C-alpha positions as CSV (number, residue, x, y, z in Angstrom):
1,M,114.2,91.2,63.5
2,R,110.5,91.4,64.4
3,E,109.2,94.3,66.6
4,R,105.9,95.1,68.3
5,S,104.7,97.5,71.0
6,V,102.5,97.0,74.0
7,D,101.9,98.9,77.3
8,V,103.4,96.2,79.5
9,V,105.6,93.1,79.2
10,I,105.1,90.4,81.8
11,S,107.8,87.8,82.1
12,G,106.5,84.7,83.8
13,A,103.0,83.1,83.5
14,G,102.6,81.5,87.0
15,A,99.9,82.6,89.4
16,A,101.4,86.2,89.8
17,G,101.8,86.8,86.1
18,L,98.4,85.4,85.2
19,T,96.7,87.5,87.9
20,L,98.5,90.6,86.7
21,A,97.5,89.9,83.1
22,I,93.8,89.5,84.1
23,E,93.9,92.8,86.0
24,L,95.4,94.6,83.0
25,A,93.1,92.9,80.5
26,R,89.9,94.0,82.3
27,R,91.2,97.5,82.2
28,G,92.0,97.6,78.5
29,V,95.8,97.7,79.0
30,T,97.8,96.0,76.2
31,F,100.5,93.5,77.3
32,C,102.6,90.6,76.3
33,L,102.6,87.7,78.8
34,C,105.6,85.4,78.0
35,D,107.0,82.4,79.6
36,K,110.2,80.5,78.7
37,L,108.5,77.1,79.5
38,E,107.3,75.3,76.5
39,A,104.0,74.4,78.2
40,P,102.2,75.3,81.4
41,F,103.7,74.2,84.7
42,G,102.3,70.7,85.5
43,G,102.9,70.3,89.3
44,S,100.9,70.9,92.5
45,R,103.6,72.9,94.4
46,G,101.4,75.7,95.7
47,K,98.1,74.0,96.6
48,G,96.6,76.2,99.4
49,I,94.3,79.1,98.5
50,Q,93.8,81.2,101.6
51,P,90.5,83.1,102.4
52,R,91.8,86.5,101.3
53,T,92.8,85.1,98.0
54,L,89.4,83.5,97.6
55,E,87.9,87.0,97.9
56,I,90.3,88.2,95.2
57,F,89.3,85.2,93.0
58,E,85.6,86.1,93.5
59,D,86.4,89.6,92.3
60,L,88.2,88.2,89.2
61,G,85.3,86.0,88.4
62,V,87.0,82.6,88.9
63,L,85.9,81.6,92.4
64,D,83.3,79.0,91.4
65,R,85.7,77.4,89.0
66,M,88.4,77.3,91.8
67,L,85.9,75.6,94.1
68,L,85.2,73.0,91.4
69,A,88.9,72.5,90.7
70,G,89.6,71.6,94.3
71,G,88.0,71.2,97.7
72,P,88.4,71.6,101.5
73,Y,91.5,70.3,103.2
74,P,91.0,66.8,104.6
75,P,91.7,66.0,108.2
76,E,95.1,64.7,109.1
77,R,95.8,61.1,110.1
78,K,98.9,60.8,112.1
79,Y,100.4,57.3,112.3
80,R,102.2,56.0,115.4
81,D,105.1,53.6,115.4
82,D,102.8,50.7,116.3
83,G,100.6,51.3,113.2
84,S,97.8,53.0,115.2
85,Y,96.8,56.5,114.4
86,G,94.8,59.6,115.5
87,E,92.9,62.0,113.3
88,A,92.4,65.8,113.8
89,Q,91.9,68.9,111.8
90,A,95.1,70.9,111.5
91,L,93.3,74.0,110.5
92,V,91.7,76.1,113.3
93,T,88.7,77.8,111.8
94,E,85.5,79.4,112.9
95,A,82.2,79.7,111.1
96,P,81.9,82.3,108.3
97,T,80.5,85.6,109.4
98,P,78.7,88.4,107.4
99,S,82.0,90.3,107.2
100,E,84.2,87.3,106.4
101,P,82.4,84.9,104.1
102,Y,85.5,82.7,103.6
103,V,87.4,81.4,106.7
104,A,89.0,78.2,105.5
105,P,91.6,77.6,102.8
106,L,90.8,75.7,99.6
107,L,93.0,72.9,98.4
108,V,93.7,73.2,94.7
109,A,96.7,71.8,92.9
110,Q,98.7,74.6,91.4
111,F,98.4,73.3,87.8
112,R,94.6,73.4,88.2
113,S,94.4,76.8,89.8
114,E,96.6,78.2,87.0
115,A,94.5,76.5,84.4
116,V,91.5,78.4,85.8
117,L,93.3,81.7,85.5
118,R,94.4,81.0,82.0
119,E,90.7,80.2,81.1
120,R,89.7,83.6,82.6
121,L,92.4,85.3,80.6
122,A,91.2,83.7,77.4
123,E,87.7,85.0,78.1
124,L,89.2,88.4,78.1
125,G,90.8,87.8,74.8
126,H,94.4,87.0,75.8
127,S,96.8,84.0,76.1
128,V,100.3,83.1,77.3
129,R,103.1,83.0,74.8
130,Y,104.9,79.8,75.9
131,G,108.4,79.1,74.7
132,C,109.1,82.8,74.7
133,E,112.2,83.7,76.7
134,L,113.2,87.1,77.8
135,I,116.9,87.5,77.0
136,G,117.6,91.2,77.3
137,I,116.2,94.5,78.8
138,E,116.9,98.1,78.1
139,Q,115.1,101.1,79.7
140,D,115.2,104.8,79.5
141,E,112.8,107.7,80.5
142,N,110.5,106.9,77.6
143,G,110.0,103.1,78.1
144,V,111.4,99.6,78.0
145,V,112.8,97.5,75.2
146,A,112.5,93.8,75.8
147,H,114.4,91.3,73.7
148,V,112.8,87.9,73.6
149,V,113.4,84.7,71.6
150,D,110.9,82.1,70.6
151,P,110.8,79.3,68.0
152,A,110.4,81.9,65.2
153,G,113.6,83.7,66.3
154,E,114.4,86.9,68.2
155,Q,111.9,89.7,68.7
156,T,111.9,93.2,70.1
157,I,109.0,94.4,72.2
158,R,108.7,98.0,73.2
159,A,106.6,98.8,76.3
160,Q,106.0,101.4,78.9
161,F,106.7,99.0,81.8
162,L,108.1,95.5,82.3
163,V,107.2,93.2,85.2
164,G,109.3,90.3,86.4
165,A,107.0,87.5,87.5
166,D,109.7,85.0,86.7
167,G,110.3,83.2,90.0
168,G,113.1,82.9,92.6
169,R,115.9,82.8,89.9
170,S,114.4,85.9,88.3
171,F,116.2,87.1,85.2
172,V,114.5,90.5,85.5
173,R,115.7,90.9,89.1
174,N,119.2,90.0,88.1
175,V,119.2,92.6,85.2
176,M,117.9,95.2,87.7
177,A,121.0,94.3,89.9
178,I,118.7,94.1,92.9
179,G,120.0,92.3,96.0
180,F,118.1,89.2,97.2
181,P,119.4,88.8,100.8
182,G,118.2,86.1,103.1
183,K,119.3,82.7,104.2
184,T,119.2,79.0,103.4
185,L,117.1,77.3,106.1
186,G,118.9,74.0,106.3
187,V,116.0,71.9,105.0
188,R,115.8,70.1,101.7
189,A,112.6,68.4,100.7
190,V,110.9,66.4,97.9
191,V,107.5,67.2,96.6
192,A,105.9,65.0,94.0
193,D,102.5,64.3,92.4
194,V,102.0,60.5,92.3
195,F,99.4,58.0,91.3
196,L,99.2,55.3,94.0
197,S,97.1,52.7,95.6
198,G,96.7,51.5,99.2
199,L,95.7,54.7,100.9
200,D,92.3,56.2,101.6
201,R,91.6,59.5,99.9
202,D,89.6,61.1,102.6
203,V,92.5,62.0,104.9
204,W,96.0,63.5,104.8
205,H,98.4,60.7,105.8
206,R,101.3,61.7,108.0
207,F,104.0,59.4,109.2
208,N,106.8,60.0,111.7
209,E,105.9,63.6,112.5
210,G,108.8,65.5,114.2
211,S,111.5,63.4,112.6
212,M,113.4,65.2,109.8
213,E,114.9,61.9,108.8
214,R,111.8,59.7,108.6
215,Q,108.9,62.1,108.1
216,I,106.7,61.7,105.1
217,A,103.2,63.0,104.2
218,L,100.8,61.9,101.4
219,C,97.9,64.3,100.8
220,P,95.1,63.6,98.3
221,L,95.0,66.2,95.6
222,I,91.3,67.1,95.6
223,G,89.9,67.3,92.1
224,T,92.5,64.8,90.8
225,T,93.2,61.1,91.3
226,M,96.8,61.8,92.6
227,F,98.4,62.3,95.9
228,Q,101.0,64.9,96.7
229,L,104.1,63.4,98.5
230,Q,106.1,65.6,100.8
231,A,109.2,64.5,102.6
232,P,112.5,66.1,104.0
233,V,115.6,64.5,102.5
234,P,119.4,64.9,103.2
235,L,120.9,68.2,102.2
236,D,123.5,66.5,100.0
237,G,123.4,63.7,97.4
238,D,121.1,62.7,94.6
239,V,117.4,61.9,95.3
240,D,115.7,59.2,93.2
241,L,112.5,60.8,92.0
242,S,111.4,57.8,89.9
243,A,108.3,55.7,90.8
244,E,110.7,53.0,92.1
245,G,112.8,55.5,94.1
246,L,109.8,57.2,95.8
247,A,108.1,53.8,96.4
248,A,111.3,52.7,98.3
249,M,111.2,55.9,100.3
250,I,107.6,55.3,101.3
251,K,108.3,51.7,102.3
252,A,111.3,52.7,104.3
253,R,109.6,55.5,106.2
254,T,106.2,53.9,106.8
255,G,107.1,50.3,107.2
256,R,104.3,49.4,104.9
257,D,104.4,47.3,101.7
258,D,100.8,47.8,100.7
259,I,101.3,51.4,99.3
260,H,102.1,51.1,95.6
261,I,103.2,54.0,93.4
262,E,101.9,53.4,89.9
263,S,103.5,56.5,88.2
264,V,104.9,59.9,88.9
265,S,103.3,62.9,87.2
266,W,105.8,65.5,88.5
267,A,108.5,65.6,91.2
268,S,111.1,68.1,92.5
269,A,113.8,68.2,95.2
270,Y,114.5,71.7,96.5
271,T,116.3,73.5,99.3
272,M,114.2,75.9,101.4
273,N,115.2,79.5,101.5
274,A,113.8,82.8,102.9
275,R,114.8,85.8,100.8
276,L,113.4,89.2,100.1
277,A,114.4,91.6,97.3
278,D,115.9,94.9,98.4
279,R,113.6,96.8,96.1
280,Y,110.5,96.0,94.0
281,R,111.1,98.7,91.4
282,D,113.8,100.2,89.2
283,R,112.1,103.0,87.3
284,R,110.1,101.1,84.6
285,L,110.9,97.6,85.8
286,L,109.0,95.9,88.7
287,L,108.9,92.6,90.5
288,V,106.0,90.5,91.7
289,G,105.7,87.1,93.4
290,D,108.6,84.8,93.9
291,A,110.8,87.2,91.9
292,A,110.5,89.5,94.9
293,H,110.3,86.9,97.8
294,I,110.9,83.2,98.4
295,H,110.2,81.3,101.5
296,P,109.4,77.8,102.9
297,P,106.0,76.3,101.8
298,T,104.8,76.0,105.4
299,G,101.5,77.7,106.0
300,G,100.5,77.9,102.3
301,Q,101.5,81.6,101.9
302,G,103.5,81.8,98.7
303,L,101.0,81.6,95.9
304,N,98.6,83.7,97.9
305,T,101.2,86.5,98.5
306,S,102.1,86.4,94.8
307,V,98.5,86.8,93.7
308,Q,98.0,89.7,96.1
309,D,101.1,91.4,94.8
310,A,99.7,91.3,91.3
311,C,96.3,92.5,92.5
312,N,97.9,95.5,94.2
313,L,100.2,96.3,91.3
314,G,97.6,95.8,88.5
315,W,95.3,98.7,89.1
316,K,98.2,101.0,89.9
317,L,100.0,100.2,86.7
318,A,96.9,100.7,84.6
319,A,96.2,104.0,86.3
320,V,99.7,105.3,85.6
321,I,99.5,104.2,82.0
322,D,96.1,106.1,81.8
323,G,97.7,109.3,83.2
324,A,97.9,109.0,87.0
325,P,101.0,110.4,88.6
326,D,104.0,108.0,88.3
327,R,104.6,108.1,92.1
328,L,101.5,106.0,92.5
329,L,103.7,103.0,91.6
330,D,105.9,103.7,94.5
331,S,103.1,102.7,96.8
332,Y,103.3,99.2,95.4
333,E,106.6,98.4,97.1
334,A,105.7,100.5,100.2
335,E,102.6,98.4,100.7
336,R,103.6,95.0,99.6
337,R,107.3,94.6,100.7
338,P,106.4,94.8,104.5
339,V,103.8,92.1,103.9
340,A,106.3,89.8,102.3
341,A,108.8,90.5,105.2
342,D,106.1,89.5,107.7
343,M,105.2,86.4,105.6
344,L,108.8,85.2,105.6
345,G,108.9,85.5,109.4
346,L,105.6,83.5,109.7
347,T,106.6,80.7,107.3
348,T,110.0,80.3,109.0
349,R,108.3,80.0,112.4
350,L,105.9,77.5,111.1
351,L,108.7,75.5,109.6
352,D,110.4,75.4,113.0
353,A,107.1,74.1,114.5
354,M,106.8,71.5,111.8
355,K,110.2,70.1,112.6
356,Q,108.7,69.4,116.1
357,G,105.6,67.7,114.6
358,D,103.3,70.7,115.1
359,N,101.3,71.5,111.9
360,R,98.5,73.5,113.4
361,R,97.4,76.6,111.5
362,G,95.2,79.4,112.7
363,R,94.0,82.8,111.7
364,E,97.6,84.1,111.0
365,V,97.7,82.2,107.7
366,R,94.4,83.4,106.3
367,Q,95.8,86.8,105.2
368,L,92.5,88.5,106.2
369,D,94.3,90.9,108.5
370,I,96.8,92.2,106.0
371,G,96.4,95.9,105.5
372,Y,98.1,99.2,104.6
373,V,97.1,101.6,107.4
374,D,100.5,103.4,107.1
375,S,100.2,103.8,103.3
376,T,100.2,107.2,101.6
377,L,96.9,105.9,100.1
378,A,95.1,105.7,103.5
379,L,93.1,108.8,104.3
380,E,90.9,109.4,107.4
381,R,89.2,112.6,108.3
382,P,88.6,112.7,111.1
383,Q,90.7,109.9,112.5
384,R,88.6,106.9,113.5
385,H,88.4,105.2,116.9
386,A,86.1,102.3,116.0
387,G,85.5,100.0,113.0
388,P,88.0,99.4,110.2
389,R,90.7,101.9,109.4
390,A,91.6,103.3,106.1
391,G,94.1,100.9,104.5
392,E,92.5,97.8,106.0
393,R,90.6,95.1,104.1
394,A,87.0,96.2,103.2
395,P,84.6,93.8,105.0
396,D,81.7,92.1,103.3
397,A,78.2,92.7,104.5
398,P,74.8,91.3,103.4
399,I,72.6,94.2,102.3
400,R,69.4,94.7,100.3
401,R,69.1,96.6,97.0
402,A,66.4,99.3,96.7
403,S,64.6,96.9,94.4
404,G,64.2,94.5,97.3
405,H,66.6,91.9,96.1
406,P,69.2,90.6,98.6
407,A,72.9,91.3,97.8
408,R,76.3,91.5,99.4
409,L,78.6,94.5,99.6
410,F,81.2,92.4,97.7
411,D,78.7,92.4,94.8
412,L,79.1,96.2,94.6
413,L,82.9,96.1,94.9
414,K,83.4,93.5,92.3
415,G,85.1,94.8,89.2
416,A,87.9,97.1,88.1
417,H,86.3,100.3,89.6
418,W,86.6,102.3,92.8
419,T,83.5,102.3,95.0
420,L,82.3,105.2,97.1
421,I,79.6,104.4,99.7
422,G,77.7,107.0,101.7
423,Y,75.9,106.4,104.9
424,G,73.0,108.7,105.6
425,V,74.4,111.3,103.2
426,D,73.2,113.7,100.5
427,R,73.8,111.7,97.3
428,E,73.8,114.9,95.3
429,R,77.0,116.0,96.8
430,V,78.9,113.8,94.4
431,T,78.8,113.7,90.6
432,P,79.5,110.4,88.9
433,R,82.7,110.0,86.8
434,A,84.5,107.2,85.0
435,G,86.1,104.6,87.2
436,L,84.0,105.4,90.3
437,R,80.7,103.8,91.4
438,I,78.6,105.5,94.0
439,H,76.1,103.9,96.4
440,T,74.3,105.3,99.4
441,F,72.4,104.0,102.4
442,G,69.5,106.1,103.8
443,T,66.7,108.1,102.4
444,A,66.5,107.8,98.6
445,G,69.6,105.5,98.8
446,D,70.0,102.6,96.4
447,I,71.0,100.1,99.1
448,V,69.5,99.2,102.4
449,D,71.1,98.0,105.7
450,D,68.0,96.6,107.2
451,C,69.7,93.8,109.1
452,G,72.5,96.2,110.4
453,H,75.4,94.1,108.9
454,F,77.0,97.0,107.2
455,N,76.9,99.2,110.3
456,D,78.2,96.3,112.4
457,A,81.2,95.9,110.0
458,Y,82.0,99.5,109.3
459,A,80.8,101.4,112.4
460,M,79.8,104.4,110.2
461,E,78.1,107.5,111.5
462,Q,75.5,109.5,109.7
463,G,77.1,111.6,107.0
464,D,80.2,109.3,106.6
465,W,81.7,108.2,103.3
466,V,83.9,105.2,102.7
467,L,86.0,104.8,99.5
468,V,87.1,101.3,98.6
469,R,90.0,100.7,96.3
470,P,89.8,98.3,93.3
471,D,91.8,95.7,95.2
472,G,89.3,95.6,98.1
473,Y,91.0,97.7,100.6
474,I,89.6,100.9,102.2
475,G,91.2,103.9,100.6
476,A,89.5,106.7,102.6
477,I,86.9,107.2,105.3
478,L,85.6,110.8,105.6
479,S,82.8,112.7,107.1
480,S,80.6,114.9,104.8
481,E,82.4,117.9,106.2
482,N,85.7,116.6,104.8
483,L,84.4,115.4,101.5
484,E,86.5,117.9,99.6
485,S,89.6,116.1,100.8
486,L,88.9,113.4,98.1
487,E,89.7,115.9,95.4
488,R,93.4,115.5,95.5
489,Y,93.2,111.9,96.6
490,L,91.2,110.8,93.5
491,E,93.5,112.8,91.2
492,N,96.5,111.1,92.6
493,V,95.1,107.6,91.9
494,G,93.9,108.5,88.4
495,V,90.1,108.6,89.0
496,G,89.7,112.3,88.1
497,R,88.2,115.4,89.6
498,L,85.6,114.9,92.3
499,Q,82.7,117.3,91.7
500,C,81.6,118.3,95.2
501,A,78.9,120.9,95.2
502,A,80.2,122.6,98.4
503,Y,83.8,122.6,97.0
504,V,82.8,124.0,93.6
505,S,80.6,126.8,95.0
506,A,83.5,127.9,97.2
507,S,86.0,128.0,94.4
């Protein structure tokens, strides 16, 4: 039997597994990313990329490629029984602001967004092992043994941790004997990627909104020549997913005979559920994405929540492997499970609204307001009464470098490091160290807030410091008088000892 060793085994190469792999790869962590599928998933299932995920993709270096792979959501054309129609935007958005550069979701078919992530992973020197199925797991205090089988036979992989990114029927979750409570929502639906003629590609066509028996929607998949078909179907019985079967469904529900399906690229019939794992961790085994939570597709939350799970877990897993306290991994579940619980509630409410013909979406789906203010990783001294709190998303802000070149705060945050920003501070109070980048506004600072966007976004006072985590959330906000409080904080997250002149002189 073959045997190899890595730091982490990741089971499942969907959006969550790929994002986690990229996060580990850019931190030098060794891993095996395996998927039992023989080839990449070829469907469009999760097609909405929300603004917060766009920020993450910018950090990962794939945003431009995502923009090229898809495009903005088209307006909705809702047809009436007499054949007339009205058009409107279902997405309620405002103009971008200096602190929120992305406010509208991007439409990208899932097979295209995952292809972009695989390309980024390849640039980092890694690839997915397709046709490699996880069939057994053993763990003890020293690590994990994963048993996998591929066309060459069975193999044993030894690792420090194993992550299940293997979907709603997760093998890893079942091995962990973790409960997956929730409910079936009484809705069964078809989703299919089809080549068709007879419809304009500049709108999202919706027929019979509010009728769970006759409703059908056909959305152009931007970046492809296909449409995504979505339609509720009876809870029982077979569904004909062939071109002929779907064409008959379209004709029966629209009353039109000028819409012709040429072929079907991918199709699936599924029953909607809302379920949440009781736990995300069992010692050295962890869950991300749909392995930890499943939900109806309304609101385009699933792929986004999965990507953000992986973004949260990736830096913590790498830090613990590099020597940070193991308890850092407990903050993953503590931060992300409540987010998933809220998301399940939101998508279920949106599903109920959709049954009544209401598809409007507002700020609640953009995920920009997700935060971890109650996390053990949120530190404020003194407590703030204005501006963002520790644990909240770090806003963007246009700034200027000392060289005179324009920049954005996100440019400074981009990468696998922590970022410490001082506002009107003594830069010499802090000594650089691996994993931390330091920038300051003010006299002799390397960045300038000449338009006031940073101050507007952060409401900092002279002498304040803000520490931003690798995943783009504020870890700590401190006055210079409380700078020594970062000592234990940074040790607990694996950054190392903060060399504060006042602290050292007093010790």
